C-alpha positions as CSV (number, residue, x, y, z in Angstrom):
1,M,36.9,-9.1,-51.9
2,L,38.2,-7.8,-48.6
3,G,37.7,-4.2,-49.6
4,L,40.2,-4.1,-52.5
5,K,39.1,-0.5,-53.2
6,M,41.2,0.4,-50.2
7,T,44.2,-1.6,-51.2
8,I,47.4,-0.8,-53.0
9,S,48.8,-3.2,-55.6
10,Y,52.5,-3.8,-55.7
11,A,52.3,-4.6,-59.4
12,H,50.5,-1.4,-60.3
13,M,52.7,0.8,-58.2
14,L,55.8,-0.7,-59.8
15,Q,54.2,0.0,-63.2
16,F,54.1,-3.7,-63.9
17,S,51.5,-5.9,-65.5
18,T,50.1,-8.5,-63.1
19,S,52.2,-11.0,-65.0
20,F,55.8,-11.2,-63.7
21,L,57.9,-13.5,-65.8
22,N,60.8,-15.7,-64.7
23,G,62.0,-13.1,-62.2
24,K,64.8,-13.9,-59.8
25,L,65.8,-12.1,-56.7
26,S,69.1,-10.4,-56.9
27,F,71.0,-7.6,-55.3
28,T,72.6,-4.3,-56.4
29,S,73.9,-1.2,-54.8
30,D,72.3,2.2,-55.0
31,N,74.2,5.5,-55.3
32,K,74.8,5.6,-51.6
33,G,76.4,2.2,-51.6
34,R,73.4,0.6,-49.9
35,R,72.6,-3.0,-50.8
36,T,69.1,-3.1,-52.4
37,H,66.9,-5.8,-53.8
38,V,66.1,-5.9,-57.5
39,L,63.7,-8.0,-59.4
40,P,65.1,-8.2,-63.0
41,F,62.7,-9.1,-65.8
42,A,63.5,-9.3,-69.5
43,S,59.9,-8.5,-70.3
44,L,56.4,-8.4,-68.9
45,E,53.9,-10.4,-70.8
46,R,50.5,-8.9,-71.6
47,P,48.0,-10.4,-74.0
48,D,48.2,-7.5,-76.3
49,K,51.9,-6.8,-76.4
50,N,55.3,-7.3,-74.8
51,I,56.9,-4.5,-72.8
52,V,60.6,-4.4,-72.2
53,V,61.3,-3.1,-68.7
54,D,64.5,-1.5,-67.5
55,P,65.6,-3.3,-64.3
56,K,66.0,0.1,-62.5
57,F,62.2,0.3,-62.4
58,C,62.1,-3.0,-60.6
59,Q,63.6,-1.8,-57.2
60,V,61.0,-2.6,-54.5
61,D,62.9,-1.5,-51.4
62,S,61.3,1.9,-51.2
63,L,57.9,0.4,-51.5
64,L,58.5,-2.2,-48.8
65,D,60.0,0.4,-46.5
66,S,56.5,1.8,-46.3
67,V,55.0,-1.4,-44.9
68,K,54.3,-1.3,-41.2
69,W,56.3,-4.4,-40.2
70,D,55.8,-5.4,-36.6
71,D,58.7,-5.5,-34.1
72,K,59.8,-8.9,-35.5
73,G,59.8,-7.6,-39.0
74,L,56.6,-9.4,-40.0
75,A,53.2,-8.6,-41.4
76,V,50.1,-10.7,-41.9
77,A,49.9,-12.3,-45.3
78,I,46.5,-13.6,-46.6
79,A,46.2,-15.9,-49.6
80,Q,43.1,-15.3,-51.7
81,N,41.8,-17.2,-54.7
82,V,41.8,-14.8,-57.7
83,D,38.7,-16.4,-59.2
84,T,36.4,-17.3,-56.3
85,G,37.5,-14.7,-53.8
86,A,37.9,-17.5,-51.2
87,I,40.3,-16.8,-48.4
88,L,42.7,-19.8,-48.7
89,M,45.0,-19.3,-45.7
90,Q,46.8,-16.8,-43.5
91,G,50.4,-16.7,-42.6
92,F,53.2,-14.2,-41.9
93,A,55.7,-12.6,-44.3
94,N,58.8,-10.6,-43.9
95,R,60.5,-8.5,-46.6
96,E,62.4,-11.5,-48.1
97,A,59.2,-13.6,-48.3
98,V,57.5,-10.8,-50.3
99,F,60.5,-10.5,-52.5
100,T,60.5,-14.2,-53.1
101,T,56.8,-14.2,-53.8
102,L,57.2,-11.4,-56.4
103,S,60.2,-13.1,-58.0
104,S,59.0,-16.7,-58.1
105,R,55.2,-16.0,-58.5
106,K,54.6,-18.6,-55.7
107,A,53.1,-17.6,-52.4
108,T,55.9,-17.5,-49.8
109,F,55.7,-16.9,-46.1
110,F,58.0,-16.7,-43.0
111,S,57.7,-19.6,-40.5
112,R,57.8,-18.2,-37.0
113,S,58.4,-21.6,-35.5
114,R,61.3,-22.5,-37.8
115,S,62.6,-19.0,-38.4
116,T,62.8,-19.5,-42.2
117,L,61.1,-18.8,-45.4
118,W,58.7,-21.4,-46.8
119,T,56.8,-21.6,-50.0
120,K,53.3,-23.0,-49.9
121,G,53.4,-26.2,-51.9
122,E,57.1,-26.9,-51.5
123,T,56.3,-30.4,-50.1
124,S,52.7,-31.0,-51.3
125,N,53.1,-29.4,-54.8
126,N,49.9,-27.5,-54.1
127,F,51.4,-24.1,-54.9
128,I,49.5,-20.8,-54.9
129,N,50.4,-19.2,-58.2
130,I,50.5,-15.4,-57.7
131,H,48.7,-13.0,-60.0
132,D,49.1,-9.9,-57.8
133,V,50.1,-8.7,-54.4
134,F,48.1,-6.1,-52.5
135,L,48.7,-3.9,-49.4
136,D,45.8,-2.7,-47.3
137,C,45.1,0.9,-46.6
138,D,47.1,0.9,-43.3
139,R,50.0,-1.0,-45.0
140,D,50.2,-3.5,-42.2
141,S,48.7,-6.6,-44.0
142,I,49.2,-8.2,-47.4
143,I,47.1,-10.1,-49.8
144,Y,48.6,-12.7,-52.1
145,L,46.0,-12.9,-54.9
146,G,46.5,-16.2,-56.7
147,K,45.3,-19.5,-58.2
148,P,45.9,-22.6,-56.1
149,D,47.1,-25.8,-57.7
150,G,45.2,-27.9,-55.3
151,P,43.8,-28.0,-51.7
152,T,45.4,-25.3,-49.5
153,C,44.9,-26.7,-46.1
154,H,47.2,-29.5,-44.7
155,T,44.0,-31.4,-43.9
156,G,43.1,-31.7,-47.6
157,A,40.4,-29.1,-47.4
158,E,40.1,-26.5,-50.2
159,T,40.8,-23.7,-47.7
160,C,41.9,-23.5,-44.1
161,Y,38.5,-22.0,-43.1
162,Y,35.8,-24.6,-42.6
163,T,34.7,-24.3,-39.0
164,S,31.7,-22.0,-38.5
165,V,31.7,-20.3,-35.1
166,F,27.9,-19.8,-35.3
167,D,27.4,-23.5,-35.9
168,S,29.6,-24.3,-33.0
169,L,27.7,-21.9,-30.7
170,K,24.5,-23.5,-31.7
171,Q,26.1,-26.9,-31.0
172,Q,24.9,-27.8,-34.5
173,E,26.4,-30.9,-36.0
174,I,27.6,-30.5,-39.5
175,E,28.5,-33.5,-41.6
176,G,32.0,-33.0,-43.1
177,N,33.6,-29.6,-43.6
178,R,31.5,-26.5,-44.3
179,L,33.8,-24.1,-46.1
180,A,33.4,-20.4,-45.7
181,L,31.6,-19.7,-49.0
182,T,30.1,-16.6,-50.6
183,S,26.5,-16.6,-51.8
184,L,27.4,-17.8,-55.3
185,Y,29.4,-20.8,-54.1
186,S,27.0,-21.7,-51.4
187,L,24.4,-22.1,-54.2
188,E,26.8,-24.2,-56.2
189,S,27.5,-26.3,-53.1
190,T,23.7,-26.9,-52.5
191,I,23.2,-27.9,-56.2
192,S,26.1,-30.3,-55.9
193,Q,24.5,-31.8,-52.8
194,R,21.3,-32.4,-54.6
195,K,23.1,-34.1,-57.4
196,A,24.9,-36.4,-54.9
197,E,21.6,-37.3,-53.3
198,L,20.3,-38.5,-56.7
199,A,23.0,-41.2,-56.6
200,E,22.0,-42.5,-53.2
201,E,19.3,-45.2,-52.7
202,E,17.3,-42.9,-50.5
203,N,17.7,-39.7,-52.4
204,G,16.1,-37.4,-49.8
205,K,13.2,-35.0,-50.3
206,P,11.9,-34.1,-53.7
207,S,13.2,-30.8,-55.0
208,W,13.0,-28.6,-58.1
209,T,16.8,-28.8,-58.5
210,K,16.6,-32.6,-58.6
211,R,13.9,-32.4,-61.3
212,L,16.1,-30.1,-63.4
213,L,19.1,-32.4,-62.9
214,L,17.2,-35.3,-64.2
215,N,15.5,-33.6,-67.2
216,D,17.7,-31.9,-69.7
217,K,14.8,-30.8,-71.8
218,L,13.1,-29.1,-68.9
219,L,16.3,-27.5,-67.8
220,C,17.1,-26.0,-71.2
221,S,13.5,-24.8,-71.6
222,K,13.7,-23.0,-68.2
223,I,17.0,-21.3,-69.1
224,R,15.6,-20.0,-72.3
225,E,12.4,-18.9,-70.5
226,E,14.2,-17.1,-67.8
227,A,16.7,-15.4,-70.2
228,N,13.7,-14.1,-72.2
229,E,12.1,-12.7,-69.1
230,L,15.4,-11.0,-68.2
231,C,15.5,-9.3,-71.6
232,Q,11.9,-8.2,-71.1
233,T,12.9,-6.2,-68.0
234,L,15.0,-4.1,-70.4
235,E,12.5,-4.0,-73.3
236,N,9.6,-3.1,-71.0
237,N,11.6,-0.7,-68.8
238,E,10.8,-2.7,-65.6
239,D,12.4,-1.6,-62.3
240,K,15.8,-2.8,-61.1
241,S,14.4,-5.2,-58.5
242,R,12.7,-7.1,-61.3
243,T,15.9,-7.3,-63.3
244,A,17.8,-8.6,-60.3
245,S,15.1,-11.2,-59.7
246,E,15.1,-12.5,-63.3
247,M,18.9,-12.5,-63.4
248,A,18.9,-14.6,-60.2
249,D,16.6,-17.1,-62.0
250,V,18.9,-17.2,-65.0
251,L,22.0,-17.7,-62.9
252,Y,20.4,-20.5,-60.8
253,H,19.2,-22.5,-63.8
254,A,22.5,-22.0,-65.6
255,M,24.4,-23.2,-62.6
256,V,22.3,-26.4,-62.6
257,L,23.3,-26.9,-66.2
258,L,26.9,-26.5,-65.1
259,A,26.4,-29.2,-62.5
260,V,25.0,-31.5,-65.1
261,K,28.1,-31.0,-67.2
262,D,30.5,-31.2,-64.3
263,V,31.7,-27.7,-64.9
264,K,32.6,-25.5,-61.8
265,V,31.7,-21.8,-61.6
266,E,35.4,-21.2,-60.9
267,D,36.2,-22.6,-64.4
268,V,33.8,-20.1,-65.9
269,L,35.3,-17.2,-63.9
270,Q,38.8,-18.3,-65.0
271,V,37.7,-18.0,-68.7
272,L,36.3,-14.6,-68.0
273,R,39.6,-13.5,-66.3
274,Q,41.6,-14.7,-69.2
275,R,39.5,-12.5,-71.5
276,F,40.1,-9.3,-69.5
277,F,42.8,-8.0,-71.8
278,Q,41.2,-9.2,-75.0
279,S,38.8,-7.3,-77.2
280,G,35.3,-8.9,-77.2
281,I,35.2,-8.5,-81.0
282,E,38.6,-10.2,-81.4
283,E,37.5,-13.0,-79.1
284,K,34.4,-13.7,-81.1
285,K,36.3,-13.6,-84.4
286,S,38.7,-16.2,-82.9
287,R,35.7,-18.5,-82.1
288,V,34.5,-18.2,-85.7
289,S,37.9,-19.1,-87.1
290,K,38.3,-22.1,-84.8
291,K,34.9,-23.3,-85.7
292,S,35.7,-23.0,-89.4
293,E,38.9,-25.0,-89.0
294,Q,36.9,-27.8,-87.2
295,D,34.3,-27.9,-90.0
């Protein structure tokens, strides 16, 4: 995800959780009489406990002073989907835009044409809800890591990146938009296409994916078979390439099942992200208790 190992998180450097709650931009004066920006928060919510934070720890001026703003006081700001890793859009931000983003938890940019701040979604309601903000290693660009409420592009596309330069150079005609997708989401897109073809009168060429989509019993048997073969790579001490191959089979067949159930991979990743701060043992106990209540 854009080399996040080389990035610096505002939230972590400010000793915050990645959950900022109900913050509002305000001003105070330091001991030299200089006007500084402060993000006051009553508490920071974490799944395990609440932490009360003294507002003095929320001063961000010194951190933003380290950003290499250009001669117009701007830096590139890239919005990225926290679950899929997709690059949603690119804009520019100044200090106030970053302050507003941290305070409101909504991706905010600076419009160079209108010379004013603007929050993505302020007219469409397709906000980008911020989970964290990152600086790159040179401190001259910013990542807004967040969850979009809807399509990001003004065209209605999921992201603003759907034109392949390689396809254009090959003069290759592509029906519809071809989003810039990673391997996992390219596979999901292909499975979705096969499912759509089944609904058409001329449903294209036969394929294994289509057979699985039409036969629940076959699909479930393959998932169980591939999962067993994956376990055997551990039990039989097989090499890493064999494990990777079997895991690829499990992942593919499981994603076909997700398509049958109209569940997106993004939905699965969101569930996993929500479990990051929860003990696996506690999570399983909660499942048992919920099941008992239903029974």
